[in-house]
PALUM-990040 format. One record per residue (C-alpha): residue in one letter; x, y negated, z. Coordinates in nm, 4 decimals. Example, Ala and Ser with C-alpha at 12.3 -4.5 7.8 and 13.67 -1.06 7.14 Angstrom:
! residues 2
pt aa = A x = 1.2300 y = 0.4500 z = 0.7800
pt aa = S x = 1.3670 y = 0.1060 z = 0.7140
***
This chain:
! residues 97
pt aa = M x = 0.0248 y = 0.9604 z = -0.5904
pt aa = R x = -0.2942 y = 0.8003 z = -0.5944
pt aa = R x = -0.5833 y = 0.7177 z = -0.8498
pt aa = I x = -0.5509 y = 0.3753 z = -0.9428
pt aa = E x = -0.8785 y = 0.2013 z = -1.0876
pt aa = V x = -0.7861 y = 0.0386 z = -1.4439
pt aa = A x = -1.1848 y = -0.0180 z = -1.5469
pt aa = D x = -1.4946 y = 0.0640 z = -1.4635
pt aa = E x = -1.4801 y = 0.4929 z = -1.4648
pt aa = L x = -1.0935 y = 0.4742 z = -1.5527
pt aa = K x = -0.8559 y = 0.5513 z = -1.2911
pt aa = V x = -0.4677 y = 0.6285 z = -1.3961
pt aa = R x = -0.1734 y = 0.8061 z = -1.1913
pt aa = F x = 0.1640 y = 0.7665 z = -1.1938
pt aa = P x = 0.3098 y = 1.0788 z = -1.0585
pt aa = A x = 0.6734 y = 1.0076 z = -1.0705
pt aa = R x = 0.6633 y = 0.6974 z = -0.9135
pt aa = S x = 0.6481 y = 0.5666 z = -0.5538
pt aa = A x = 0.3330 y = 0.4112 z = -0.3621
pt aa = E x = 0.5312 y = 0.0828 z = -0.4059
pt aa = F x = 0.5127 y = 0.1333 z = -0.7772
pt aa = D x = 0.1156 y = 0.1812 z = -0.7600
pt aa = D x = 0.1018 y = -0.1193 z = -0.4933
pt aa = G x = 0.2774 y = -0.3192 z = -0.7635
pt aa = F x = 0.0613 y = -0.1862 z = -1.0338
pt aa = E x = -0.2769 y = -0.2499 z = -0.8352
pt aa = V x = -0.1561 y = -0.5901 z = -0.7620
pt aa = G x = -0.0541 y = -0.6987 z = -1.1527
pt aa = M x = -0.4209 y = -0.5747 z = -1.2471
pt aa = M x = -0.5484 y = -0.7744 z = -0.9809
pt aa = A x = -0.3567 y = -1.0601 z = -1.1549
pt aa = L x = -0.4899 y = -0.9526 z = -1.5092
pt aa = L x = -0.8613 y = -0.9460 z = -1.4106
pt aa = M x = -0.7917 y = -1.2842 z = -1.2273
pt aa = S x = -0.6471 y = -1.4620 z = -1.5532
pt aa = R x = -0.9066 y = -1.3728 z = -1.7632
pt aa = R x = -1.1061 y = -1.6112 z = -1.5452
pt aa = E x = -1.4583 y = -1.4086 z = -1.5334
pt aa = A x = -1.6753 y = -1.5193 z = -1.2579
pt aa = E x = -1.6889 y = -1.2153 z = -1.0575
pt aa = F x = -1.5020 y = -0.8779 z = -1.0828
pt aa = T x = -1.4970 y = -0.5580 z = -0.8464
pt aa = R x = -1.1640 y = -0.3560 z = -0.7589
pt aa = S x = -1.0705 y = -0.0722 z = -0.5449
pt aa = V x = -0.7425 y = -0.0965 z = -0.4237
pt aa = S x = -0.5071 y = 0.0143 z = -0.1553
pt aa = T x = -0.5308 y = -0.1292 z = 0.2185
pt aa = R x = -0.1655 y = -0.1790 z = 0.2454
pt aa = I x = -0.2267 y = -0.4372 z = -0.0904
pt aa = V x = -0.5583 y = -0.6600 z = 0.0255
pt aa = D x = -0.3755 y = -0.9318 z = 0.1814
pt aa = Q x = -0.1307 y = -0.9864 z = -0.0916
pt aa = C x = -0.4509 y = -0.9477 z = -0.3124
pt aa = I x = -0.6508 y = -1.2134 z = -0.1159
pt aa = E x = -0.3444 y = -1.4854 z = -0.1103
pt aa = L x = -0.3516 y = -1.4177 z = -0.5040
pt aa = A x = -0.6863 y = -1.4680 z = -0.5200
pt aa = G x = -0.7021 y = -1.8402 z = -0.3547
pt aa = K x = -0.3923 y = -1.9469 z = -0.5480
pt aa = L x = -0.5978 y = -1.8742 z = -0.8945
pt aa = G x = -0.9196 y = -2.0106 z = -0.8059
pt aa = Y x = -1.1400 y = -1.6705 z = -0.6557
pt aa = H x = -1.2563 y = -1.5937 z = -0.3343
pt aa = L x = -1.3349 y = -1.2671 z = -0.1455
pt aa = G x = -1.7042 y = -1.2652 z = -0.1759
pt aa = E x = -1.7269 y = -0.8758 z = -0.0485
pt aa = R x = -1.5304 y = -0.6169 z = 0.1356
pt aa = E x = -1.5957 y = -0.2247 z = 0.1639
pt aa = E x = -1.3606 y = -0.0255 z = 0.3255
pt aa = S x = -1.2621 y = 0.3742 z = 0.3106
pt aa = E x = -0.9969 y = 0.5688 z = 0.4797
pt aa = E x = -0.7525 y = 0.4964 z = 0.2426
pt aa = T x = -0.8920 y = 0.2101 z = 0.0146
pt aa = V x = -1.0534 y = -0.0906 z = 0.0180
pt aa = R x = -1.3355 y = -0.2255 z = -0.2634
pt aa = L x = -1.2866 y = -0.5857 z = -0.3131
pt aa = T x = -1.5070 y = -0.8356 z = -0.5134
pt aa = F x = -1.3480 y = -1.1590 z = -0.5970
pt aa = R x = -1.5201 y = -1.4517 z = -0.7266
pt aa = S x = -1.4613 y = -1.7665 z = -0.8979
pt aa = R x = -1.4887 y = -2.0912 z = -0.6997
pt aa = R x = -1.6148 y = -2.2488 z = -1.0258
pt aa = S x = -1.9077 y = -1.9944 z = -1.0404
pt aa = R x = -2.2217 y = -2.0897 z = -0.8751
pt aa = P x = -2.3410 y = -1.8910 z = -0.6403
pt aa = K x = -2.6377 y = -1.5943 z = -0.7140
pt aa = L x = -2.9676 y = -1.7368 z = -0.5739
pt aa = R x = -3.2802 y = -1.5307 z = -0.4687
pt aa = L x = -3.6220 y = -1.6625 z = -0.3734
pt aa = V x = -3.6937 y = -1.5504 z = -0.0838
pt aa = S x = -4.0723 y = -1.5945 z = 0.0054
pt aa = S x = -4.1767 y = -1.6336 z = 0.3706
pt aa = Q x = -4.5222 y = -1.5373 z = 0.3496
pt aa = A x = -4.6296 y = -1.1540 z = 0.4294
pt aa = V x = -4.7734 y = -1.0256 z = 0.1113
pt aa = A x = -5.0936 y = -0.8689 z = 0.1678
pt aa = S x = -5.1371 y = -0.5291 z = 0.0592
***
């Protein structure tokens, strides 16, 4: 039984359910977030479903922007292919103190 991220700072557990149920719930949450057409979102998921989430994202118009791994979970950031990239102005000149 693990905690599943539903929203920022909101996690749920299903004590009487199997790990497969938890995985299916997480994939369903990812599909819901992608169907909302947000430009970007981040979620922590089980390491077992990372490949499935990335494949789902590709089919729903998202790509993997960032990936941070820990022992049991992976924090994934997905970005819409339709959104423009986030650009930053970087100076090539040294700033004098």
